[in-house]
C-alpha positions as CSV (number, residue, x, y, z in Angstrom):
1,M,22.3,-16.5,31.6
2,D,24.0,-14.0,29.2
3,G,21.4,-15.2,26.5
4,L,18.4,-14.2,29.0
5,K,19.9,-10.8,29.5
6,L,20.4,-10.2,25.9
7,R,16.7,-11.0,25.2
8,F,15.7,-9.1,28.1
9,K,17.7,-6.0,26.8
10,K,16.0,-6.6,23.5
11,R,12.7,-6.6,24.9
12,V,13.3,-3.3,26.8
13,D,14.8,-1.6,23.7
14,S,11.5,-2.6,21.7
15,I,9.4,-1.2,24.3
16,K,11.7,2.0,24.5
17,N,11.4,2.3,20.6
18,L,7.8,1.9,20.4
19,K,7.3,4.6,23.2
20,N,9.7,7.0,21.2
21,S,7.6,6.3,18.0
22,F,4.4,7.4,19.7
23,K,6.2,10.4,21.3
24,E,7.1,11.5,17.9
25,L,3.7,11.9,16.6
26,K,2.7,15.6,15.7
27,W,-0.3,17.2,16.9
28,Y,-2.1,17.0,13.6
29,E,-1.5,13.3,13.3
30,I,-2.9,12.8,16.9
31,I,-6.2,14.8,15.6
32,M,-6.3,12.3,12.7
33,I,-6.2,9.5,14.9
34,I,-9.0,10.7,17.2
35,I,-11.3,11.5,14.3
36,M,-10.7,8.0,13.0
37,V,-11.3,6.4,16.3
38,F,-14.5,8.6,16.6
39,I,-15.9,7.7,13.1
40,A,-15.2,4.0,13.6
41,G,-16.3,4.0,17.1
42,L,-19.6,5.7,16.0
43,A,-20.2,3.1,13.4
44,V,-19.9,0.4,16.1
45,Y,-22.2,2.2,18.3
46,K,-24.9,2.6,15.5
47,A,-24.5,-1.1,14.7
48,I,-25.1,-2.1,18.3
49,A,-28.0,0.5,18.8
50,N,-29.8,-0.3,15.7
51,P,-28.7,-3.3,13.8
52,T,-30.9,-2.7,10.7
53,S,-29.6,0.8,10.2
54,T,-26.5,-0.8,8.5
55,T,-25.9,-3.4,5.6
56,S,-22.9,-4.8,7.4
57,P,-23.1,-7.3,10.3
58,L,-22.0,-6.1,13.7
59,W,-18.8,-8.6,13.6
60,L,-17.7,-6.8,10.4
61,T,-18.1,-3.5,12.1
62,L,-16.0,-4.3,14.7
63,V,-13.3,-5.7,12.3
64,N,-13.6,-2.5,10.5
65,F,-12.7,-0.6,14.1
66,V,-9.6,-2.7,14.6
67,S,-8.4,-2.2,11.1
68,A,-9.0,1.6,11.2
69,V,-7.0,2.0,14.4
70,C,-4.1,-0.2,13.3
71,G,-4.0,0.8,10.0
72,I,-3.4,4.5,10.7
73,I,-0.9,4.0,13.5
74,C,1.1,1.9,11.1
75,I,1.1,4.3,8.3
76,F,1.9,7.2,10.8
77,F,4.9,5.3,12.1
78,C,6.0,4.2,8.5
79,A,5.9,7.8,7.4
80,K,8.5,8.4,9.9
81,A,10.5,5.3,9.0
82,N,9.8,3.9,12.3
83,V,10.3,0.0,12.6
84,S,7.5,-0.2,15.0
85,N,4.9,0.2,12.2
86,F,5.0,-3.4,11.2
87,I,3.3,-4.5,14.5
88,F,0.3,-2.4,13.8
89,G,0.6,-3.4,10.0
90,L,0.5,-7.0,10.7
91,V,-2.8,-6.7,12.6
92,N,-4.4,-4.5,10.0
93,T,-3.5,-6.7,7.1
94,V,-5.4,-9.7,8.5
95,V,-8.5,-7.8,9.6
96,Y,-8.7,-5.7,6.4
97,A,-8.5,-9.0,4.4
98,I,-11.5,-10.2,6.1
99,Y,-13.5,-7.1,5.0
100,L,-12.3,-7.4,1.4
101,L,-13.6,-11.0,1.2
102,Y,-16.6,-10.2,2.6
103,Y,-17.1,-7.8,-0.3
104,K,-15.6,-9.8,-2.9
105,I,-12.8,-7.6,-3.6
106,Y,-10.7,-10.5,-4.8
107,G,-7.8,-8.9,-6.1
108,T,-6.9,-6.6,-3.2
109,F,-7.7,-9.7,-1.0
110,C,-5.0,-11.7,-2.5
111,L,-2.6,-9.0,-2.3
112,E,-3.2,-8.5,1.4
113,V,-3.0,-12.4,2.2
114,L,-0.7,-13.6,-0.2
115,F,1.8,-10.6,-0.4
116,Y,1.5,-8.0,2.1
117,L,1.5,-10.6,5.1
118,P,4.8,-12.2,4.2
119,M,6.3,-9.0,2.9
120,N,5.4,-7.3,6.2
121,I,7.5,-9.7,8.1
122,A,10.4,-9.6,5.6
123,S,10.6,-5.8,5.5
124,W,10.2,-5.6,9.4
125,I,13.5,-7.9,9.5
126,N,15.1,-5.9,6.8
127,W,14.4,-2.5,8.3
128,A,15.5,-3.8,11.9
129,R,18.8,-4.8,10.2
130,H,19.3,-1.3,8.9
131,R,18.4,0.8,11.9
132,D,19.8,4.4,12.2
133,K,22.6,4.4,14.7
134,K,21.3,7.5,16.5
135,M,17.6,6.9,16.3
136,P,17.4,3.0,16.5
137,E,13.5,3.3,16.2
138,K,14.1,4.3,12.7
139,T,15.2,2.5,9.6
140,M,17.5,4.2,6.9
141,A,15.8,5.7,3.9
142,K,17.1,5.3,0.2
143,H,16.3,6.7,-3.1
144,L,15.9,5.1,-6.6
145,T,17.8,5.8,-9.6
146,I,16.4,6.8,-13.0
147,K,16.7,2.9,-14.2
148,Q,15.1,1.7,-11.2
149,H,12.1,4.1,-11.7
150,I,11.5,2.8,-15.4
151,I,11.5,-0.8,-14.1
152,S,8.9,0.1,-11.3
153,V,6.6,1.8,-14.1
154,I,7.0,-1.3,-16.4
155,G,6.3,-3.7,-13.7
156,V,3.2,-1.7,-12.5
157,L,1.7,-1.8,-16.2
158,V,2.3,-5.5,-16.7
159,T,1.0,-6.4,-13.4
160,T,-2.3,-4.4,-14.0
161,F,-2.8,-6.0,-17.3
162,V,-2.4,-9.5,-16.0
163,T,-4.4,-9.1,-12.8
164,Y,-7.3,-7.4,-14.6
165,E,-7.8,-10.3,-17.0
166,I,-7.9,-12.5,-13.9
167,L,-10.2,-10.5,-12.0
168,V,-12.8,-10.1,-14.9
169,R,-13.0,-13.8,-15.2
170,V,-13.6,-14.6,-11.6
171,G,-16.3,-11.9,-11.2
172,G,-14.5,-9.4,-9.1
173,T,-16.2,-6.0,-8.5
174,V,-14.4,-2.8,-9.8
175,A,-12.0,-5.0,-11.6
176,F,-9.9,-2.3,-13.1
177,L,-9.3,-0.2,-10.1
178,D,-8.9,-3.4,-8.1
179,A,-6.1,-4.6,-10.5
180,L,-4.4,-1.2,-10.5
181,T,-4.5,-1.3,-6.8
182,V,-2.8,-4.7,-6.7
183,A,-0.3,-3.9,-9.2
184,I,0.8,-0.7,-7.5
185,G,0.6,-2.4,-4.1
186,I,3.1,-5.0,-5.1
187,I,5.6,-2.4,-6.6
188,A,5.2,0.0,-3.5
189,T,5.6,-2.8,-1.0
190,I,8.9,-4.2,-2.7
191,L,10.2,-0.7,-2.5
192,E,9.3,-0.5,1.1
193,L,10.9,-3.7,1.9
194,Y,14.3,-2.3,0.4
195,R,13.6,1.1,2.3
196,Y,13.3,3.3,-0.8
197,A,11.5,6.6,-0.4
198,E,9.9,6.6,-3.8
199,Q,7.5,3.8,-2.5
200,Y,5.5,6.9,-1.4
201,I,5.0,8.2,-5.0
202,W,3.1,4.8,-5.5
203,W,1.4,5.0,-2.2
204,I,-0.1,8.2,-3.1
205,I,-1.4,6.9,-6.3
206,T,-3.1,3.9,-4.7
207,D,-4.6,6.0,-1.8
208,I,-6.3,8.2,-4.4
209,I,-7.6,5.0,-6.2
210,A,-8.6,3.5,-2.9
211,V,-10.6,6.8,-1.9
212,I,-12.2,6.5,-5.2
213,M,-13.1,2.8,-4.8
214,Y,-14.8,3.8,-1.2
215,I,-16.9,6.4,-2.7
216,V,-18.1,3.8,-5.0
217,H,-18.2,1.1,-2.4
218,F,-19.5,3.9,0.2
219,D,-18.2,3.3,3.4
220,T,-17.5,6.0,5.9
221,V,-14.9,4.2,8.0
222,Y,-12.7,3.1,5.2
223,L,-13.5,6.3,3.1
224,T,-12.0,8.3,6.2
225,K,-9.2,5.9,6.7
226,K,-8.1,6.2,3.2
227,T,-8.2,9.8,3.2
228,I,-5.9,9.8,6.0
229,Y,-3.6,7.4,4.4
230,L,-3.4,9.7,1.4
231,I,-2.4,12.8,3.5
232,M,0.2,10.7,5.3
233,A,1.4,9.4,2.2
234,I,2.2,12.9,1.2
235,I,3.8,13.6,4.4
236,G,5.8,10.2,4.3
237,L,7.4,11.2,0.9
238,R,8.6,14.3,2.3
239,N,9.9,13.0,5.5
240,W,11.8,10.0,3.6
241,I,13.6,12.1,1.0
242,K,14.6,14.4,4.1
243,L,15.9,11.3,6.0
244,N,17.6,9.9,3.1
245,K,19.5,13.4,2.5
246,E,20.4,14.0,6.0
247,R,21.0,10.4,7.5
248,N,21.9,8.0,4.7
249,K,23.7,10.2,2.1
250,K,25.7,7.0,0.9
251,N,22.4,5.4,-0.1
252,V,23.0,2.1,1.5
């Protein structure tokens, strides 16, 4: 009986934390969500009304819509160190991988399926174990040492080189940008797992690269989505540095 009560309490707490996460959204974040939903929804409407007007099949347009909505909610919550971001992040990872596979962007596809998916689950568990005592919907932010910064840069350079060589051989498109995105994504996700604020330095770089990629691969939905990601990465860096200084001075 006590076990049932404990499980029920955890579910109630989870719902409460999710509600608090949505309540914390700023007015400009709500506007960005509305813009994203409108653009993604417009793409779906056009695909249904005039199937010949788009090069993408209808099912892929619907996939894009789900990815767009879940993706921006995830990054808004992550920018505030909210544990609830992983709920939407898992959905976004799966549907975004379908998009990447369709367009043969193999490097980022492998990153999403083989790395982001399991790391999302691992990060979710780790963040939940280090909740802020006064704000349980949030995790405790940390910061890197100089030595850790150097190691992360070396990791990106080596991973970029190896990934590029592989992508050239398998015929992936935009191979160098794809390889760099993979390398930065790996390092940033590891930093995210361990709750380091500096993950956002790398997210800013990879979001700039992603915007360039979707200008080349012109896609209105994903170009808008990645532009919003870039804006929120800058906001996220500021938020996490502030949280680390104010609520985790011991950096644990």
